[in-house]
C-alpha positions as CSV (number, residue, x, y, z in Angstrom):
1,M,-17.8,13.1,2.1
2,R,-18.1,15.7,-0.9
3,R,-19.7,14.6,-3.9
4,I,-17.1,14.3,-6.8
5,N,-17.5,15.6,-10.4
6,H,-16.3,13.0,-13.5
7,R,-16.1,16.8,-15.6
8,I,-13.7,18.4,-13.1
9,G,-9.9,17.6,-13.3
10,A,-7.9,15.2,-11.5
11,S,-5.7,17.8,-9.3
12,A,-8.9,19.7,-8.2
13,A,-11.1,16.0,-6.9
14,A,-9.4,14.3,-4.0
15,L,-11.5,11.1,-2.6
16,M,-10.8,9.9,0.5
17,L,-12.0,6.2,0.8
18,G,-12.9,4.2,4.3
19,I,-12.9,0.5,3.9
20,A,-15.9,0.2,5.7
21,G,-17.0,3.5,5.8
22,S,-19.0,5.6,2.8
23,I,-18.5,7.8,-0.4
24,A,-19.7,10.3,-2.5
25,H,-20.1,8.2,-5.5
26,A,-18.9,9.9,-8.6
27,D,-21.9,11.2,-10.7
28,T,-21.9,10.7,-14.2
29,P,-22.5,13.7,-16.5
30,G,-25.9,14.0,-17.2
31,A,-26.7,12.3,-14.0
32,E,-28.4,13.3,-11.3
33,P,-26.4,13.5,-8.2
34,G,-26.8,11.2,-5.7
35,T,-24.1,10.0,-2.5
36,Y,-23.7,5.8,-1.9
37,T,-23.2,3.9,1.1
38,N,-19.7,1.9,-0.2
39,A,-19.0,-0.5,2.3
40,V,-16.5,-1.9,0.6
41,S,-15.9,-5.5,2.2
42,Q,-18.8,-5.4,4.5
43,S,-20.4,-8.4,2.4
44,F,-17.6,-11.0,2.8
45,A,-15.2,-9.1,5.1
46,D,-15.2,-7.5,8.3
47,T,-12.0,-5.5,7.5
48,Y,-9.7,-5.2,4.6
49,A,-6.8,-3.8,5.9
50,D,-3.3,-2.4,4.2
51,P,-5.5,-2.0,0.8
52,A,-4.0,-1.6,-2.9
53,V,-6.0,-0.7,-5.8
54,I,-5.5,-1.0,-9.5
55,D,-7.4,0.0,-12.6
56,A,-6.5,-3.2,-14.7
57,Q,-6.6,-4.0,-18.3
58,D,-9.7,-5.7,-18.0
59,G,-11.7,-2.8,-17.0
60,W,-12.0,-3.5,-13.4
61,T,-10.4,-2.3,-10.6
62,Y,-9.0,-4.7,-8.1
63,A,-8.6,-3.7,-3.9
64,Y,-6.0,-6.1,-2.7
65,A,-5.7,-7.0,1.2
66,T,-3.3,-8.1,4.2
67,A,-3.6,-11.7,5.5
68,D,-6.7,-10.7,8.2
69,P,-9.5,-13.3,8.7
70,L,-12.2,-12.0,6.5
71,R,-14.8,-13.1,9.4
72,A,-14.2,-12.7,13.4
73,G,-13.3,-16.6,14.2
74,D,-12.1,-17.4,10.7
75,P,-8.3,-18.6,10.1
76,P,-6.0,-15.8,9.1
77,G,-6.0,-16.3,5.2
78,I,-3.3,-15.3,3.2
79,G,-4.3,-12.2,1.4
80,H,-7.3,-11.1,-0.2
81,I,-9.0,-9.9,-3.5
82,A,-12.0,-8.0,-4.2
83,R,-12.8,-6.4,-7.6
84,T,-15.6,-4.4,-8.9
85,R,-16.8,-2.1,-11.9
86,D,-18.4,1.0,-9.8
87,W,-16.6,1.3,-7.0
88,I,-20.2,0.4,-5.3
89,E,-21.1,-3.2,-5.5
90,W,-17.6,-5.4,-4.9
91,E,-17.0,-9.1,-5.8
92,Y,-14.8,-11.2,-3.8
93,L,-12.2,-13.4,-5.7
94,G,-10.7,-15.3,-3.2
95,P,-6.8,-15.3,-1.6
96,I,-4.1,-14.7,-3.0
97,F,-1.9,-17.2,-1.8
98,T,-3.4,-21.1,-1.0
99,E,-1.1,-23.4,-0.2
100,S,-0.2,-24.5,-3.9
101,N,1.0,-21.0,-4.6
102,R,2.7,-19.7,-1.1
103,P,6.6,-18.9,-1.3
104,S,8.8,-21.6,-0.9
105,W,10.8,-19.6,1.5
106,A,8.2,-18.3,4.3
107,T,7.6,-20.3,7.0
108,S,4.1,-21.8,7.7
109,S,3.2,-19.7,10.1
110,A,4.4,-16.4,8.2
111,G,2.1,-13.6,7.2
112,L,1.9,-12.3,4.1
113,W,0.9,-9.2,4.5
114,A,0.4,-5.7,2.6
115,P,0.0,-6.9,-1.5
116,D,0.7,-4.0,-3.6
117,V,0.3,-4.4,-7.4
118,R,1.4,-3.1,-10.2
119,Y,1.5,-3.7,-14.1
120,I,4.9,-3.7,-15.3
121,D,6.8,-4.8,-18.7
122,G,3.4,-6.9,-20.2
123,Q,2.0,-8.7,-17.0
124,Y,0.8,-8.3,-13.2
125,V,3.5,-7.7,-10.6
126,M,2.9,-8.2,-6.4
127,Y,5.0,-6.7,-3.7
128,F,4.2,-8.5,-0.2
129,T,5.9,-9.1,3.3
130,V,6.6,-12.3,4.8
131,T,7.2,-12.2,8.3
132,D,8.8,-14.7,8.5
133,T,11.3,-16.7,6.7
134,T,13.3,-20.0,6.6
135,L,16.6,-17.9,5.7
136,N,17.0,-17.9,9.4
137,T,16.2,-19.6,12.6
138,D,15.0,-16.5,14.4
139,D,10.7,-16.5,14.4
140,W,10.9,-12.6,13.2
141,D,13.0,-11.9,10.2
142,P,10.2,-10.3,7.8
143,A,11.4,-9.5,3.8
144,I,9.7,-8.2,0.7
145,G,8.5,-11.0,-1.7
146,V,7.2,-10.3,-5.5
147,A,4.9,-12.3,-7.6
148,T,3.5,-12.4,-10.7
149,A,0.3,-13.3,-13.0
150,D,-0.9,-13.1,-16.4
151,S,-4.5,-11.6,-14.8
152,P,-4.4,-9.4,-11.9
153,A,-6.8,-12.0,-10.3
154,G,-4.2,-14.5,-10.0
155,P,-3.2,-17.4,-10.0
156,W,0.0,-15.8,-8.5
157,T,3.6,-17.0,-9.0
158,P,6.3,-15.9,-6.4
159,T,9.8,-16.0,-7.0
160,E,12.2,-18.6,-5.1
161,E,13.7,-15.6,-3.1
162,P,12.8,-13.0,-1.7
163,L,13.5,-9.6,-3.3
164,I,14.5,-7.9,-0.7
165,A,15.9,-10.1,1.6
166,P,15.9,-10.3,5.8
167,S,18.0,-7.4,7.2
168,Q,19.5,-6.9,10.8
169,G,20.8,-3.9,12.5
170,D,23.7,-3.3,15.0
171,D,22.3,-5.0,17.9
172,G,21.5,-8.5,15.6
173,R,17.8,-7.9,16.0
174,F,16.2,-7.8,12.4
175,L,14.8,-4.9,11.3
176,N,11.6,-4.4,9.9
177,T,11.1,-4.8,5.9
178,I,7.5,-4.7,5.7
179,D,5.2,-2.6,3.9
180,P,6.3,-2.5,0.4
181,A,4.8,-0.3,-2.7
182,G,6.3,-0.2,-5.8
183,F,6.4,3.0,-8.0
184,T,7.2,4.1,-12.2
185,D,8.5,6.8,-12.5
186,T,7.9,9.5,-15.7
187,E,11.1,8.0,-17.4
188,G,9.7,4.5,-16.7
189,R,12.3,3.5,-14.1
190,N,10.8,1.2,-12.0
191,Y,11.2,2.0,-7.5
192,L,10.6,0.0,-4.5
193,Y,10.0,1.5,-1.0
194,W,9.4,-0.3,2.0
195,G,9.8,0.3,5.6
196,N,8.8,0.4,9.5
197,Y,9.7,2.0,12.7
198,F,12.2,-0.2,13.3
199,G,14.5,0.2,10.4
200,G,13.4,3.7,8.7
201,M,12.2,3.5,5.0
202,H,14.1,3.0,2.1
203,V,13.8,2.9,-1.7
204,I,15.8,1.4,-4.3
205,E,15.8,1.2,-7.8
206,L,14.2,-2.2,-9.6
207,D,15.4,-3.4,-13.4
208,H,12.6,-3.0,-16.3
209,T,10.9,-6.2,-15.1
210,G,10.3,-4.9,-11.7
211,L,11.6,-8.2,-10.3
212,Q,15.2,-7.3,-9.6
213,T,17.4,-4.2,-7.9
214,V,19.7,-2.5,-8.9
215,G,22.1,-0.8,-7.3
216,E,21.7,0.1,-3.8
217,S,18.8,1.3,-1.2
218,N,18.8,4.6,0.4
219,L,16.9,5.4,3.3
220,V,14.0,8.3,2.9
221,G,12.1,8.3,6.1
222,A,13.5,8.3,9.8
223,W,14.6,5.4,11.6
224,D,12.0,5.5,14.0
225,R,8.6,7.1,12.8
226,Y,7.3,5.8,9.4
227,E,5.8,3.0,7.7
228,A,3.9,2.3,4.6
229,A,5.2,4.6,2.4
230,Y,3.6,5.3,-0.6
231,V,4.9,7.7,-3.8
232,T,2.7,10.0,-6.5
233,H,3.9,12.0,-9.1
234,R,2.3,15.3,-9.9
235,D,3.7,18.3,-11.7
236,G,7.3,17.4,-11.2
237,W,7.6,16.4,-7.4
238,Y,7.4,13.2,-6.2
239,Y,5.4,12.5,-3.0
240,L,6.3,10.7,-0.3
241,T,3.4,9.4,2.1
242,G,4.0,7.9,5.4
243,S,2.0,6.2,8.7
244,S,2.9,7.1,11.8
245,A,1.9,6.6,15.3
246,N,0.5,3.1,16.6
247,C,-1.8,1.1,14.4
248,C,-4.3,-0.6,16.6
249,A,-5.0,1.5,19.6
250,G,-8.8,1.2,19.2
251,P,-10.4,5.3,19.7
252,S,-7.0,6.2,20.9
253,T,-4.9,5.4,18.1
254,G,-2.9,8.2,16.4
255,Y,-2.2,6.6,13.1
256,S,-2.0,8.8,10.5
257,V,-0.7,10.0,7.3
258,F,2.3,12.4,7.1
259,V,3.7,13.5,3.6
260,G,6.8,15.3,1.6
261,R,8.1,16.1,-1.9
262,S,11.2,15.7,-3.7
263,R,12.5,16.5,-7.2
264,S,13.7,13.3,-6.9
265,P,12.0,10.1,-6.7
266,R,15.2,9.1,-4.0
267,G,14.6,11.7,-2.0
268,P,15.0,14.1,0.1
269,F,11.8,14.3,0.8
270,L,10.8,17.8,3.0
271,D,7.8,18.7,4.4
272,K,6.4,22.2,4.6
273,E,8.2,24.0,6.9
274,G,11.6,22.1,4.9
275,L,12.1,19.7,7.5
276,D,13.5,16.2,5.7
277,M,11.7,13.0,6.5
278,T,14.8,11.4,7.3
279,A,15.9,14.6,10.2
280,S,16.8,13.9,13.6
281,V,14.3,16.6,14.2
282,T,12.0,14.3,11.7
283,G,9.9,16.5,8.8
284,G,6.4,15.3,7.6
285,S,3.7,17.4,7.1
286,V,0.2,15.9,8.3
287,L,-1.9,14.8,5.0
288,L,-4.7,12.8,6.9
289,T,-6.2,12.4,10.6
290,Q,-8.8,12.0,12.6
291,N,-10.1,14.9,14.7
292,G,-12.7,14.1,16.5
293,N,-14.9,11.8,13.7
294,R,-15.4,8.5,13.3
295,W,-12.6,7.8,10.4
296,I,-10.0,6.3,13.3
297,G,-6.3,5.3,12.5
298,A,-6.2,6.4,9.1
299,G,-3.2,5.4,8.3
300,H,-2.0,2.5,5.8
301,H,-3.0,4.0,3.0
302,A,-2.6,3.7,-0.6
303,M,-3.4,5.6,-4.0
304,M,-4.7,5.4,-6.9
305,T,-5.9,8.2,-10.1
306,D,-8.1,6.6,-12.9
307,A,-9.6,9.3,-15.4
308,S,-11.0,12.0,-13.6
309,V,-10.0,11.7,-9.4
310,I,-7.1,10.7,-7.0
311,I,-8.7,8.3,-4.4
312,A,-7.1,7.9,-1.9
313,W,-7.5,4.6,0.4
314,C,-7.1,3.8,4.0
315,P,-8.3,1.1,6.2
């Protein structure tokens, strides 16, 4: 990985971070250059999937992960929180949810996946997937939940109902309403992106609290192509990134990150060839993929920006 110097601008510095890999640590002015091994979860977990990161108001950087076991043989868990001050040493803080604060509308066996955390209207807001709700008899009726906390470490208080309710397709099957990601544009308007191969990626506006939807949603990624939407803004453009292909096929996985851009946070998002990410011949330019190296399955990504670098996360 390349060395990043704090003295260069954010637009010139992009650091790709593998959750169990190594990174080039950003050098501080006057310090000797150095490369550090940064196996983020190694001290407390075998994996740290579907990560999301926030630079919090308390000076720590927090990383949140999906509901996987910490170690092989452990129970699944219900989401995880870790934090760091230097991107080298990480402290595990515990689960996001426990039996005492689990959403009341989630079944006892539901997975709580892919948390995304934002600081909105003076509090921390977490969006997350619930794979099975009490609202229907089906074993798979995913929905998007939302929870709030005064501290990025929690405790988290979920709302009494989903933010994005389960939705059925024309054939009666429930769509994959999963993988949420929040976004606040330059005018202070909040949006939520979500979706998966079965149902497509969508966006809807949220109110000033980030806890209620406003108006109708619209499609931004093809029905059967993308999941794990994430949006960033730079120089007047909104960039939509989405993951595609099999996430979990070991060395043969093609799980990669694709990108398109738009002048609006609601799209349409076009790739370098001018193809729409919702088109029948689906657009999307390759942003991050494996190429014979040890980084396998680069998808379900997230990004964060600190004072001087942009850091892209992938499992």
